[in-house]
PyMOL CGO cylinders between C-alpha atoms (Angstrom):
from pymol import cmd
from pymol.cgo import CYLINDER

trace = [
    CYLINDER, 15.65, -0.92, 9.51, 15.80, -3.85, 7.38, 0.3, 1, 1, 1, 1, 1, 1,
    CYLINDER, 15.80, -3.85, 7.38, 17.47, -7.00, 9.36, 0.3, 1, 1, 1, 1, 1, 1,
    CYLINDER, 17.47, -7.00, 9.36, 20.24, -7.64, 7.23, 0.3, 1, 1, 1, 1, 1, 1,
    CYLINDER, 20.24, -7.64, 7.23, 22.16, -10.32, 9.12, 0.3, 1, 1, 1, 1, 1, 1,
    CYLINDER, 22.16, -10.32, 9.12, 20.15, -14.00, 9.48, 0.3, 1, 1, 1, 1, 1, 1,
    CYLINDER, 20.15, -14.00, 9.48, 18.97, -14.08, 12.88, 0.3, 1, 1, 1, 1, 1, 1,
    CYLINDER, 18.97, -14.08, 12.88, 19.70, -17.10, 15.21, 0.3, 1, 1, 1, 1, 1, 1,
    CYLINDER, 19.70, -17.10, 15.21, 16.67, -19.41, 14.47, 0.3, 1, 1, 1, 1, 1, 1,
    CYLINDER, 16.67, -19.41, 14.47, 16.46, -22.95, 15.33, 0.3, 1, 1, 1, 1, 1, 1,
    CYLINDER, 16.46, -22.95, 15.33, 14.81, -25.25, 13.27, 0.3, 1, 1, 1, 1, 1, 1,
    CYLINDER, 14.81, -25.25, 13.27, 11.94, -25.58, 15.98, 0.3, 1, 1, 1, 1, 1, 1,
    CYLINDER, 11.94, -25.58, 15.98, 11.45, -22.46, 16.29, 0.3, 1, 1, 1, 1, 1, 1,
    CYLINDER, 11.45, -22.46, 16.29, 11.65, -21.67, 12.68, 0.3, 1, 1, 1, 1, 1, 1,
    CYLINDER, 11.65, -21.67, 12.68, 8.90, -24.06, 11.89, 0.3, 1, 1, 1, 1, 1, 1,
    CYLINDER, 8.90, -24.06, 11.89, 6.76, -21.90, 14.48, 0.3, 1, 1, 1, 1, 1, 1,
    CYLINDER, 6.76, -21.90, 14.48, 7.59, -18.75, 12.66, 0.3, 1, 1, 1, 1, 1, 1,
    CYLINDER, 7.59, -18.75, 12.66, 6.91, -19.68, 9.34, 0.3, 1, 1, 1, 1, 1, 1,
    CYLINDER, 6.91, -19.68, 9.34, 3.36, -20.82, 10.63, 0.3, 1, 1, 1, 1, 1, 1,
    CYLINDER, 3.36, -20.82, 10.63, 2.73, -17.47, 12.29, 0.3, 1, 1, 1, 1, 1, 1,
    CYLINDER, 2.73, -17.47, 12.29, 4.34, -15.62, 8.95, 0.3, 1, 1, 1, 1, 1, 1,
    CYLINDER, 4.34, -15.62, 8.95, 1.40, -17.91, 7.12, 0.3, 1, 1, 1, 1, 1, 1,
    CYLINDER, 1.40, -17.91, 7.12, -1.25, -16.33, 9.71, 0.3, 1, 1, 1, 1, 1, 1,
    CYLINDER, -1.25, -16.33, 9.71, -4.61, -15.14, 7.53, 0.3, 1, 1, 1, 1, 1, 1,
    CYLINDER, -4.61, -15.14, 7.53, -7.91, -13.55, 8.65, 0.3, 1, 1, 1, 1, 1, 1,
    CYLINDER, -7.91, -13.55, 8.65, -9.59, -16.95, 9.65, 0.3, 1, 1, 1, 1, 1, 1,
    CYLINDER, -9.59, -16.95, 9.65, -6.38, -18.08, 12.01, 0.3, 1, 1, 1, 1, 1, 1,
    CYLINDER, -6.38, -18.08, 12.01, -5.50, -15.03, 13.42, 0.3, 1, 1, 1, 1, 1, 1,
    CYLINDER, -5.50, -15.03, 13.42, -6.96, -16.14, 16.63, 0.3, 1, 1, 1, 1, 1, 1,
    CYLINDER, -6.96, -16.14, 16.63, -5.00, -19.12, 16.83, 0.3, 1, 1, 1, 1, 1, 1,
    CYLINDER, -5.00, -19.12, 16.83, -1.48, -16.44, 15.97, 0.3, 1, 1, 1, 1, 1, 1,
    CYLINDER, -1.48, -16.44, 15.97, -2.77, -14.35, 18.54, 0.3, 1, 1, 1, 1, 1, 1,
    CYLINDER, -2.77, -14.35, 18.54, -2.66, -16.93, 21.40, 0.3, 1, 1, 1, 1, 1, 1,
    CYLINDER, -2.66, -16.93, 21.40, 0.60, -17.83, 20.46, 0.3, 1, 1, 1, 1, 1, 1,
    CYLINDER, 0.60, -17.83, 20.46, 2.20, -14.08, 19.97, 0.3, 1, 1, 1, 1, 1, 1,
    CYLINDER, 2.20, -14.08, 19.97, 0.57, -13.60, 23.48, 0.3, 1, 1, 1, 1, 1, 1,
    CYLINDER, 0.57, -13.60, 23.48, 2.65, -16.37, 25.03, 0.3, 1, 1, 1, 1, 1, 1,
    CYLINDER, 2.65, -16.37, 25.03, 5.71, -14.90, 23.70, 0.3, 1, 1, 1, 1, 1, 1,
    CYLINDER, 5.71, -14.90, 23.70, 8.24, -13.26, 25.36, 0.3, 1, 1, 1, 1, 1, 1,
    CYLINDER, 8.24, -13.26, 25.36, 9.36, -9.74, 24.83, 0.3, 1, 1, 1, 1, 1, 1,
    CYLINDER, 9.36, -9.74, 24.83, 12.99, -11.12, 22.96, 0.3, 1, 1, 1, 1, 1, 1,
    CYLINDER, 12.99, -11.12, 22.96, 11.02, -14.12, 21.25, 0.3, 1, 1, 1, 1, 1, 1,
    CYLINDER, 11.02, -14.12, 21.25, 8.84, -11.50, 19.65, 0.3, 1, 1, 1, 1, 1, 1,
    CYLINDER, 8.84, -11.50, 19.65, 11.65, -9.19, 18.79, 0.3, 1, 1, 1, 1, 1, 1,
    CYLINDER, 11.65, -9.19, 18.79, 13.22, -12.13, 17.38, 0.3, 1, 1, 1, 1, 1, 1,
    CYLINDER, 13.22, -12.13, 17.38, 10.21, -13.30, 15.37, 0.3, 1, 1, 1, 1, 1, 1,
    CYLINDER, 10.21, -13.30, 15.37, 10.08, -9.50, 13.88, 0.3, 1, 1, 1, 1, 1, 1,
    CYLINDER, 10.08, -9.50, 13.88, 13.74, -9.78, 13.22, 0.3, 1, 1, 1, 1, 1, 1,
    CYLINDER, 13.74, -9.78, 13.22, 13.09, -13.20, 10.88, 0.3, 1, 1, 1, 1, 1, 1,
    CYLINDER, 13.09, -13.20, 10.88, 10.00, -11.44, 9.31, 0.3, 1, 1, 1, 1, 1, 1,
    CYLINDER, 10.00, -11.44, 9.31, 12.22, -8.55, 8.28, 0.3, 1, 1, 1, 1, 1, 1,
    CYLINDER, 12.22, -8.55, 8.28, 15.38, -10.79, 7.11, 0.3, 1, 1, 1, 1, 1, 1,
    CYLINDER, 15.38, -10.79, 7.11, 13.19, -12.94, 5.01, 0.3, 1, 1, 1, 1, 1, 1,
    CYLINDER, 13.19, -12.94, 5.01, 10.73, -10.90, 3.60, 0.3, 1, 1, 1, 1, 1, 1,
    CYLINDER, 10.73, -10.90, 3.60, 13.14, -7.29, 3.48, 0.3, 1, 1, 1, 1, 1, 1,
    CYLINDER, 13.14, -7.29, 3.48, 10.55, -5.52, 5.73, 0.3, 1, 1, 1, 1, 1, 1,
    CYLINDER, 10.55, -5.52, 5.73, 11.58, -2.11, 7.22, 0.3, 1, 1, 1, 1, 1, 1,
    CYLINDER, 11.58, -2.11, 7.22, 10.72, -2.46, 11.03, 0.3, 1, 1, 1, 1, 1, 1,
    CYLINDER, 10.72, -2.46, 11.03, 10.47, 1.24, 11.64, 0.3, 1, 1, 1, 1, 1, 1,
    CYLINDER, 10.47, 1.24, 11.64, 7.01, 0.93, 11.99, 0.3, 1, 1, 1, 1, 1, 1,
    CYLINDER, 7.01, 0.93, 11.99, 7.10, -2.12, 14.39, 0.3, 1, 1, 1, 1, 1, 1,
    CYLINDER, 7.10, -2.12, 14.39, 9.96, 0.00, 16.49, 0.3, 1, 1, 1, 1, 1, 1,
    CYLINDER, 9.96, 0.00, 16.49, 7.12, 2.90, 16.60, 0.3, 1, 1, 1, 1, 1, 1,
    CYLINDER, 7.12, 2.90, 16.60, 4.25, 0.46, 18.04, 0.3, 1, 1, 1, 1, 1, 1,
    CYLINDER, 4.25, 0.46, 18.04, 6.62, -1.15, 20.80, 0.3, 1, 1, 1, 1, 1, 1,
    CYLINDER, 6.62, -1.15, 20.80, 6.84, 2.71, 21.76, 0.3, 1, 1, 1, 1, 1, 1,
    CYLINDER, 6.84, 2.71, 21.76, 3.20, 4.16, 21.20, 0.3, 1, 1, 1, 1, 1, 1,
    CYLINDER, 3.20, 4.16, 21.20, 1.63, 0.58, 22.87, 0.3, 1, 1, 1, 1, 1, 1,
    CYLINDER, 1.63, 0.58, 22.87, 4.13, -0.42, 25.44, 0.3, 1, 1, 1, 1, 1, 1,
    CYLINDER, 4.13, -0.42, 25.44, 1.57, -0.08, 28.11, 0.3, 1, 1, 1, 1, 1, 1,
    CYLINDER, 1.57, -0.08, 28.11, -1.27, -2.02, 25.99, 0.3, 1, 1, 1, 1, 1, 1,
    CYLINDER, -1.27, -2.02, 25.99, -0.34, -5.54, 24.95, 0.3, 1, 1, 1, 1, 1, 1,
    CYLINDER, -0.34, -5.54, 24.95, -3.45, -5.79, 22.73, 0.3, 1, 1, 1, 1, 1, 1,
    CYLINDER, -3.45, -5.79, 22.73, -2.68, -3.44, 20.75, 0.3, 1, 1, 1, 1, 1, 1,
    CYLINDER, -2.68, -3.44, 20.75, 0.77, -4.23, 20.08, 0.3, 1, 1, 1, 1, 1, 1,
    CYLINDER, 0.77, -4.23, 20.08, 0.34, -7.36, 19.09, 0.3, 1, 1, 1, 1, 1, 1,
    CYLINDER, 0.34, -7.36, 19.09, -3.22, -6.31, 16.83, 0.3, 1, 1, 1, 1, 1, 1,
    CYLINDER, -3.22, -6.31, 16.83, -0.36, -4.01, 15.35, 0.3, 1, 1, 1, 1, 1, 1,
    CYLINDER, -0.36, -4.01, 15.35, 2.22, -7.06, 14.93, 0.3, 1, 1, 1, 1, 1, 1,
    CYLINDER, 2.22, -7.06, 14.93, -0.08, -9.42, 12.74, 0.3, 1, 1, 1, 1, 1, 1,
    CYLINDER, -0.08, -9.42, 12.74, -1.69, -6.62, 11.11, 0.3, 1, 1, 1, 1, 1, 1,
    CYLINDER, -1.69, -6.62, 11.11, 2.09, -5.88, 9.51, 0.3, 1, 1, 1, 1, 1, 1,
    CYLINDER, 2.09, -5.88, 9.51, 2.01, -9.56, 8.55, 0.3, 1, 1, 1, 1, 1, 1,
    CYLINDER, 2.01, -9.56, 8.55, -1.13, -10.09, 7.18, 0.3, 1, 1, 1, 1, 1, 1,
    CYLINDER, -1.13, -10.09, 7.18, -0.73, -6.25, 5.34, 0.3, 1, 1, 1, 1, 1, 1,
    CYLINDER, -0.73, -6.25, 5.34, 2.54, -7.73, 3.70, 0.3, 1, 1, 1, 1, 1, 1,
    CYLINDER, 2.54, -7.73, 3.70, 0.92, -11.06, 2.90, 0.3, 1, 1, 1, 1, 1, 1,
    CYLINDER, 0.92, -11.06, 2.90, -2.31, -9.69, 1.46, 0.3, 1, 1, 1, 1, 1, 1,
    CYLINDER, -2.31, -9.69, 1.46, -0.56, -7.83, -1.49, 0.3, 1, 1, 1, 1, 1, 1,
    CYLINDER, -0.56, -7.83, -1.49, 0.93, -9.91, -4.14, 0.3, 1, 1, 1, 1, 1, 1,
    CYLINDER, 0.93, -9.91, -4.14, 2.71, -6.78, -5.39, 0.3, 1, 1, 1, 1, 1, 1,
    CYLINDER, 2.71, -6.78, -5.39, 6.06, -7.89, -4.77, 0.3, 1, 1, 1, 1, 1, 1,
    CYLINDER, 6.06, -7.89, -4.77, 5.46, -11.51, -6.90, 0.3, 1, 1, 1, 1, 1, 1,
    CYLINDER, 5.46, -11.51, -6.90, 4.64, -8.74, -9.99, 0.3, 1, 1, 1, 1, 1, 1,
    CYLINDER, 4.64, -8.74, -9.99, 8.16, -8.90, -12.39, 0.3, 1, 1, 1, 1, 1, 1,
    CYLINDER, 8.16, -8.90, -12.39, 7.68, -5.79, -14.11, 0.3, 1, 1, 1, 1, 1, 1,
    CYLINDER, 7.68, -5.79, -14.11, 5.53, -2.99, -14.38, 0.3, 1, 1, 1, 1, 1, 1,
    CYLINDER, 5.53, -2.99, -14.38, 3.30, -2.65, -17.91, 0.3, 1, 1, 1, 1, 1, 1,
    CYLINDER, 3.30, -2.65, -17.91, 3.06, 0.25, -19.46, 0.3, 1, 1, 1, 1, 1, 1,
    CYLINDER, 3.06, 0.25, -19.46, -0.39, 1.00, -21.73, 0.3, 1, 1, 1, 1, 1, 1,
    CYLINDER, -0.39, 1.00, -21.73, -0.93, 3.49, -24.08, 0.3, 1, 1, 1, 1, 1, 1,
    CYLINDER, -0.93, 3.49, -24.08, 1.99, 5.74, -22.84, 0.3, 1, 1, 1, 1, 1, 1,
    CYLINDER, 1.99, 5.74, -22.84, 0.78, 5.67, -19.05, 0.3, 1, 1, 1, 1, 1, 1,
    CYLINDER, 0.78, 5.67, -19.05, 2.47, 3.08, -16.47, 0.3, 1, 1, 1, 1, 1, 1,
    CYLINDER, 2.47, 3.08, -16.47, -0.39, 1.14, -14.64, 0.3, 1, 1, 1, 1, 1, 1,
    CYLINDER, -0.39, 1.14, -14.64, -0.09, 2.22, -10.73, 0.3, 1, 1, 1, 1, 1, 1,
    CYLINDER, -0.09, 2.22, -10.73, 1.54, 5.13, -11.42, 0.3, 1, 1, 1, 1, 1, 1,
    CYLINDER, 1.54, 5.13, -11.42, 0.88, 8.54, -10.27, 0.3, 1, 1, 1, 1, 1, 1,
    CYLINDER, 0.88, 8.54, -10.27, -0.09, 11.21, -12.96, 0.3, 1, 1, 1, 1, 1, 1,
    CYLINDER, -0.09, 11.21, -12.96, -1.05, 14.81, -13.18, 0.3, 1, 1, 1, 1, 1, 1,
    CYLINDER, -1.05, 14.81, -13.18, -3.49, 14.46, -15.93, 0.3, 1, 1, 1, 1, 1, 1,
    CYLINDER, -3.49, 14.46, -15.93, -5.58, 16.58, -18.12, 0.3, 1, 1, 1, 1, 1, 1,
    CYLINDER, -5.58, 16.58, -18.12, -9.44, 14.96, -18.57, 0.3, 1, 1, 1, 1, 1, 1,
    CYLINDER, -9.44, 14.96, -18.57, -10.90, 16.44, -22.02, 0.3, 1, 1, 1, 1, 1, 1,
    CYLINDER, -10.90, 16.44, -22.02, -14.46, 14.29, -20.99, 0.3, 1, 1, 1, 1, 1, 1,
    CYLINDER, -14.46, 14.29, -20.99, -14.70, 15.61, -17.71, 0.3, 1, 1, 1, 1, 1, 1,
    CYLINDER, -14.70, 15.61, -17.71, -18.06, 16.28, -15.38, 0.3, 1, 1, 1, 1, 1, 1,
    CYLINDER, -18.06, 16.28, -15.38, -15.80, 17.54, -11.95, 0.3, 1, 1, 1, 1, 1, 1,
    CYLINDER, -15.80, 17.54, -11.95, -12.27, 17.89, -12.33, 0.3, 1, 1, 1, 1, 1, 1,
    CYLINDER, -12.27, 17.89, -12.33, -10.44, 18.62, -15.88, 0.3, 1, 1, 1, 1, 1, 1,
    CYLINDER, -10.44, 18.62, -15.88, -6.99, 18.30, -14.21, 0.3, 1, 1, 1, 1, 1, 1,
    CYLINDER, -6.99, 18.30, -14.21, -7.19, 14.90, -11.74, 0.3, 1, 1, 1, 1, 1, 1,
    CYLINDER, -7.19, 14.90, -11.74, -4.24, 13.88, -9.96, 0.3, 1, 1, 1, 1, 1, 1,
    CYLINDER, -4.24, 13.88, -9.96, -4.63, 10.20, -10.57, 0.3, 1, 1, 1, 1, 1, 1,
    CYLINDER, -4.63, 10.20, -10.57, -3.25, 7.21, -9.46, 0.3, 1, 1, 1, 1, 1, 1,
    CYLINDER, -3.25, 7.21, -9.46, -4.18, 4.29, -11.96, 0.3, 1, 1, 1, 1, 1, 1,
    CYLINDER, -4.18, 4.29, -11.96, -4.57, 0.88, -11.12, 0.3, 1, 1, 1, 1, 1, 1,
    CYLINDER, -4.57, 0.88, -11.12, -2.72, -2.10, -12.26, 0.3, 1, 1, 1, 1, 1, 1,
    CYLINDER, -2.72, -2.10, -12.26, -5.58, -3.34, -14.80, 0.3, 1, 1, 1, 1, 1, 1,
    CYLINDER, -5.58, -3.34, -14.80, -7.32, -1.91, -18.17, 0.3, 1, 1, 1, 1, 1, 1,
    CYLINDER, -7.32, -1.91, -18.17, -10.35, -2.32, -19.96, 0.3, 1, 1, 1, 1, 1, 1,
    CYLINDER, -10.35, -2.32, -19.96, -8.95, -3.33, -23.61, 0.3, 1, 1, 1, 1, 1, 1,
    CYLINDER, -8.95, -3.33, -23.61, -12.46, -3.64, -24.74, 0.3, 1, 1, 1, 1, 1, 1,
    CYLINDER, -12.46, -3.64, -24.74, -13.58, 0.04, -23.71, 0.3, 1, 1, 1, 1, 1, 1,
    CYLINDER, -13.58, 0.04, -23.71, -10.00, 1.59, -24.20, 0.3, 1, 1, 1, 1, 1, 1,
    CYLINDER, -10.00, 1.59, -24.20, -10.75, 2.54, -20.03, 0.3, 1, 1, 1, 1, 1, 1,
    CYLINDER, -10.75, 2.54, -20.03, -8.02, 2.80, -17.04, 0.3, 1, 1, 1, 1, 1, 1,
    CYLINDER, -8.02, 2.80, -17.04, -9.32, 2.80, -13.77, 0.3, 1, 1, 1, 1, 1, 1,
    CYLINDER, -9.32, 2.80, -13.77, -8.09, 5.32, -11.26, 0.3, 1, 1, 1, 1, 1, 1,
    CYLINDER, -8.09, 5.32, -11.26, -8.41, 6.70, -7.91, 0.3, 1, 1, 1, 1, 1, 1,
    CYLINDER, -8.41, 6.70, -7.91, -8.19, 10.72, -8.04, 0.3, 1, 1, 1, 1, 1, 1,
    CYLINDER, -8.19, 10.72, -8.04, -7.10, 12.10, -5.57, 0.3, 1, 1, 1, 1, 1, 1,
    CYLINDER, -7.10, 12.10, -5.57, -8.83, 15.48, -5.41, 0.3, 1, 1, 1, 1, 1, 1,
    CYLINDER, -8.83, 15.48, -5.41, -11.92, 13.60, -4.35, 0.3, 1, 1, 1, 1, 1, 1,
    CYLINDER, -11.92, 13.60, -4.35, -10.60, 12.59, -0.81, 0.3, 1, 1, 1, 1, 1, 1,
    CYLINDER, -10.60, 12.59, -0.81, -9.78, 15.62, 2.11, 0.3, 1, 1, 1, 1, 1, 1,
    CYLINDER, -9.78, 15.62, 2.11, -6.42, 16.51, 2.25, 0.3, 1, 1, 1, 1, 1, 1,
    CYLINDER, -6.42, 16.51, 2.25, -5.22, 14.77, 5.50, 0.3, 1, 1, 1, 1, 1, 1,
    CYLINDER, -5.22, 14.77, 5.50, -7.27, 11.52, 4.05, 0.3, 1, 1, 1, 1, 1, 1,
    CYLINDER, -7.27, 11.52, 4.05, -4.74, 11.46, 1.16, 0.3, 1, 1, 1, 1, 1, 1,
    CYLINDER, -4.74, 11.46, 1.16, -1.77, 11.30, 3.11, 0.3, 1, 1, 1, 1, 1, 1,
    CYLINDER, -1.77, 11.30, 3.11, -3.01, 8.67, 5.08, 0.3, 1, 1, 1, 1, 1, 1,
    CYLINDER, -3.01, 8.67, 5.08, -3.76, 6.63, 1.66, 0.3, 1, 1, 1, 1, 1, 1,
    CYLINDER, -3.76, 6.63, 1.66, -0.71, 7.44, 0.21, 0.3, 1, 1, 1, 1, 1, 1,
    CYLINDER, -0.71, 7.44, 0.21, 1.17, 6.13, 3.44, 0.3, 1, 1, 1, 1, 1, 1,
    CYLINDER, 1.17, 6.13, 3.44, -0.81, 3.03, 2.94, 0.3, 1, 1, 1, 1, 1, 1,
    CYLINDER, -0.81, 3.03, 2.94, -0.15, 2.26, -0.31, 0.3, 1, 1, 1, 1, 1, 1,
    CYLINDER, -0.15, 2.26, -0.31, 3.72, 3.07, -0.20, 0.3, 1, 1, 1, 1, 1, 1,
    CYLINDER, 3.72, 3.07, -0.20, 3.50, 0.68, 2.86, 0.3, 1, 1, 1, 1, 1, 1,
    CYLINDER, 3.50, 0.68, 2.86, 1.97, -2.12, 0.85, 0.3, 1, 1, 1, 1, 1, 1,
    CYLINDER, 1.97, -2.12, 0.85, 4.46, -1.71, -1.66, 0.3, 1, 1, 1, 1, 1, 1,
    CYLINDER, 4.46, -1.71, -1.66, 7.68, -1.61, 0.43, 0.3, 1, 1, 1, 1, 1, 1,
    CYLINDER, 7.68, -1.61, 0.43, 8.84, -5.22, -1.01, 0.3, 1, 1, 1, 1, 1, 1,
    CYLINDER, 8.84, -5.22, -1.01, 9.04, -3.73, -4.48, 0.3, 1, 1, 1, 1, 1, 1,
    CYLINDER, 9.04, -3.73, -4.48, 10.54, -0.21, -2.93, 0.3, 1, 1, 1, 1, 1, 1,
    CYLINDER, 10.54, -0.21, -2.93, 13.34, -2.41, -0.93, 0.3, 1, 1, 1, 1, 1, 1,
    CYLINDER, 13.34, -2.41, -0.93, 14.15, -4.39, -4.37, 0.3, 1, 1, 1, 1, 1, 1,
    CYLINDER, 14.15, -4.39, -4.37, 14.14, -0.68, -6.67, 0.3, 1, 1, 1, 1, 1, 1,
    CYLINDER, 14.14, -0.68, -6.67, 10.94, -1.59, -8.58, 0.3, 1, 1, 1, 1, 1, 1,
    CYLINDER, 10.94, -1.59, -8.58, 8.16, 1.17, -9.17, 0.3, 1, 1, 1, 1, 1, 1,
    CYLINDER, 8.16, 1.17, -9.17, 4.92, 0.62, -7.07, 0.3, 1, 1, 1, 1, 1, 1,
    CYLINDER, 4.92, 0.62, -7.07, 1.72, -0.81, -8.23, 0.3, 1, 1, 1, 1, 1, 1,
    CYLINDER, 1.72, -0.81, -8.23, -1.71, -0.46, -7.13, 0.3, 1, 1, 1, 1, 1, 1,
    CYLINDER, -1.71, -0.46, -7.13, -4.33, -2.74, -7.45, 0.3, 1, 1, 1, 1, 1, 1,
    CYLINDER, -4.33, -2.74, -7.45, -8.35, -3.02, -6.97, 0.3, 1, 1, 1, 1, 1, 1,
    CYLINDER, -8.35, -3.02, -6.97, -7.90, -5.24, -4.19, 0.3, 1, 1, 1, 1, 1, 1,
    CYLINDER, -7.90, -5.24, -4.19, -5.06, -3.55, -2.66, 0.3, 1, 1, 1, 1, 1, 1,
    CYLINDER, -5.06, -3.55, -2.66, -7.00, -0.21, -3.03, 0.3, 1, 1, 1, 1, 1, 1,
    CYLINDER, -7.00, -0.21, -3.03, -10.24, -1.53, -1.46, 0.3, 1, 1, 1, 1, 1, 1,
    CYLINDER, -10.24, -1.53, -1.46, -8.23, -2.82, 1.09, 0.3, 1, 1, 1, 1, 1, 1,
    CYLINDER, -8.23, -2.82, 1.09, -7.32, 0.43, 2.33, 0.3, 1, 1, 1, 1, 1, 1,
    CYLINDER, -7.32, 0.43, 2.33, -10.77, 1.64, 1.63, 0.3, 1, 1, 1, 1, 1, 1,
    CYLINDER, -10.77, 1.64, 1.63, -13.62, -0.51, 1.12, 0.3, 1, 1, 1, 1, 1, 1,
    CYLINDER, -13.62, -0.51, 1.12, -15.84, 2.08, 0.01, 0.3, 1, 1, 1, 1, 1, 1,
    CYLINDER, -15.84, 2.08, 0.01, -13.89, 4.50, -2.59, 0.3, 1, 1, 1, 1, 1, 1,
    CYLINDER, -13.89, 4.50, -2.59, -16.86, 6.56, -3.59, 0.3, 1, 1, 1, 1, 1, 1,
    CYLINDER, -16.86, 6.56, -3.59, -16.46, 9.10, -6.23, 0.3, 1, 1, 1, 1, 1, 1,
    CYLINDER, -16.46, 9.10, -6.23, -12.65, 8.66, -5.92, 0.3, 1, 1, 1, 1, 1, 1,
    CYLINDER, -12.65, 8.66, -5.92, -12.89, 5.80, -8.19, 0.3, 1, 1, 1, 1, 1, 1,
    CYLINDER, -12.89, 5.80, -8.19, -12.91, 6.79, -11.46, 0.3, 1, 1, 1, 1, 1, 1,
    CYLINDER, -12.91, 6.79, -11.46, -12.64, 5.22, -15.26, 0.3, 1, 1, 1, 1, 1, 1,
    CYLINDER, -12.64, 5.22, -15.26, -10.90, 7.43, -17.81, 0.3, 1, 1, 1, 1, 1, 1,
    CYLINDER, -10.90, 7.43, -17.81, -11.71, 7.32, -21.25, 0.3, 1, 1, 1, 1, 1, 1,
    CYLINDER, -11.71, 7.32, -21.25, -7.94, 6.02, -22.43, 0.3, 1, 1, 1, 1, 1, 1,
    CYLINDER, -7.94, 6.02, -22.43, -8.91, 8.78, -26.03, 0.3, 1, 1, 1, 1, 1, 1,
    CYLINDER, -8.91, 8.78, -26.03, -9.53, 11.67, -23.59, 0.3, 1, 1, 1, 1, 1, 1,
    CYLINDER, -9.53, 11.67, -23.59, -6.29, 11.85, -21.81, 0.3, 1, 1, 1, 1, 1, 1,
    CYLINDER, -6.29, 11.85, -21.81, -3.54, 13.41, -21.88, 0.3, 1, 1, 1, 1, 1, 1,
    CYLINDER, -3.54, 13.41, -21.88, -0.36, 13.09, -19.73, 0.3, 1, 1, 1, 1, 1, 1,
    CYLINDER, -0.36, 13.09, -19.73, 0.86, 16.36, -17.95, 0.3, 1, 1, 1, 1, 1, 1,
    CYLINDER, 0.86, 16.36, -17.95, 3.64, 14.87, -15.55, 0.3, 1, 1, 1, 1, 1, 1,
    CYLINDER, 3.64, 14.87, -15.55, 4.43, 11.29, -14.29, 0.3, 1, 1, 1, 1, 1, 1,
    CYLINDER, 4.43, 11.29, -14.29, 5.11, 12.01, -10.65, 0.3, 1, 1, 1, 1, 1, 1,
    CYLINDER, 5.11, 12.01, -10.65, 7.65, 9.62, -9.23, 0.3, 1, 1, 1, 1, 1, 1,
    CYLINDER, 7.65, 9.62, -9.23, 6.84, 7.62, -6.12, 0.3, 1, 1, 1, 1, 1, 1,
    CYLINDER, 6.84, 7.62, -6.12, 9.45, 9.30, -4.44, 0.3, 1, 1, 1, 1, 1, 1,
    CYLINDER, 9.45, 9.30, -4.44, 7.74, 12.86, -4.77, 0.3, 1, 1, 1, 1, 1, 1,
    CYLINDER, 7.74, 12.86, -4.77, 4.32, 11.30, -3.70, 0.3, 1, 1, 1, 1, 1, 1,
    CYLINDER, 4.32, 11.30, -3.70, 4.19, 13.01, -0.60, 0.3, 1, 1, 1, 1, 1, 1,
    CYLINDER, 4.19, 13.01, -0.60, 5.94, 16.08, -1.53, 0.3, 1, 1, 1, 1, 1, 1,
    CYLINDER, 5.94, 16.08, -1.53, 3.39, 16.68, -4.53, 0.3, 1, 1, 1, 1, 1, 1,
    CYLINDER, 3.39, 16.68, -4.53, 0.35, 15.94, -2.05, 0.3, 1, 1, 1, 1, 1, 1,
    CYLINDER, 0.35, 15.94, -2.05, 1.73, 19.29, -0.31, 0.3, 1, 1, 1, 1, 1, 1,
    CYLINDER, 1.73, 19.29, -0.31, 2.13, 21.40, -3.60, 0.3, 1, 1, 1, 1, 1, 1,
    CYLINDER, 2.13, 21.40, -3.60, -1.42, 19.95, -5.02, 0.3, 1, 1, 1, 1, 1, 1,
    CYLINDER, -1.42, 19.95, -5.02, -3.95, 21.52, -2.84, 0.3, 1, 1, 1, 1, 1, 1,
    CYLINDER, -3.95, 21.52, -2.84, -6.92, 21.38, -5.32, 0.3, 1, 1, 1, 1, 1, 1,
    CYLINDER, -6.92, 21.38, -5.32, -10.06, 19.55, -4.18, 0.3, 1, 1, 1, 1, 1, 1,
    CYLINDER, -10.06, 19.55, -4.18, -12.88, 19.00, -6.37, 0.3, 1, 1, 1, 1, 1, 1,
    CYLINDER, -12.88, 19.00, -6.37, -15.64, 21.53, -6.85, 0.3, 1, 1, 1, 1, 1, 1,
    CYLINDER, -15.64, 21.53, -6.85, -19.37, 19.42, -7.56, 0.3, 1, 1, 1, 1, 1, 1,
    CYLINDER, -19.37, 19.42, -7.56, -20.50, 22.86, -8.08, 0.3, 1, 1, 1, 1, 1, 1,
    CYLINDER, -20.50, 22.86, -8.08, -19.10, 22.91, -11.36, 0.3, 1, 1, 1, 1, 1, 1,
    CYLINDER, -19.10, 22.91, -11.36, -20.67, 20.71, -14.18, 0.3, 1, 1, 1, 1, 1, 1,
    CYLINDER, -20.67, 20.71, -14.18, -19.59, 20.54, -17.97, 0.3, 1, 1, 1, 1, 1, 1,
]
cmd.load_cgo(trace, "trace")
């Protein structure tokens, strides 16, 4: 649910709302106090303003309101997380998706990797970077994650990409975004030599969630080449 009609916010309140939208990790405590002082109607108005100005889907907000109706602390934390998650990602400012050697950076691919150690057919979510000097792609191989965490990770990637998806752009994924979702990516973070990659299928972001239900493969560390 994206607010399409401009909320009625007077000039003084707009200034306060804009300050709240400019929050970062250092200023969170002050903004938390401001949110706590708001009435429920005022919080709804703020989130409507947030949605209208950024095209943010309020579905998550409606869910946490129901989930934390008796826990104000978790509700306010969730509201601030929505704002900071949105702001911490610069993806909506990127105009075009970059293609390198036939691969769109930031997208998911089923690939065959000839120089594999554990997984000859990675389910790779390519990061938005390419090492030209070494001809290496960076990617997250979802086969290294437990199935339930794959769903969580992809949900969060799509959430961070909401601004792009709303404007009908392809999602992208940077290393900083991936580390924000999971500070230690472990073995799932891979460097793939471009010359060793054969693309089997590019998976549209509309199919990411359903593809995870089809591909149940996990890395078998007992089989190495």
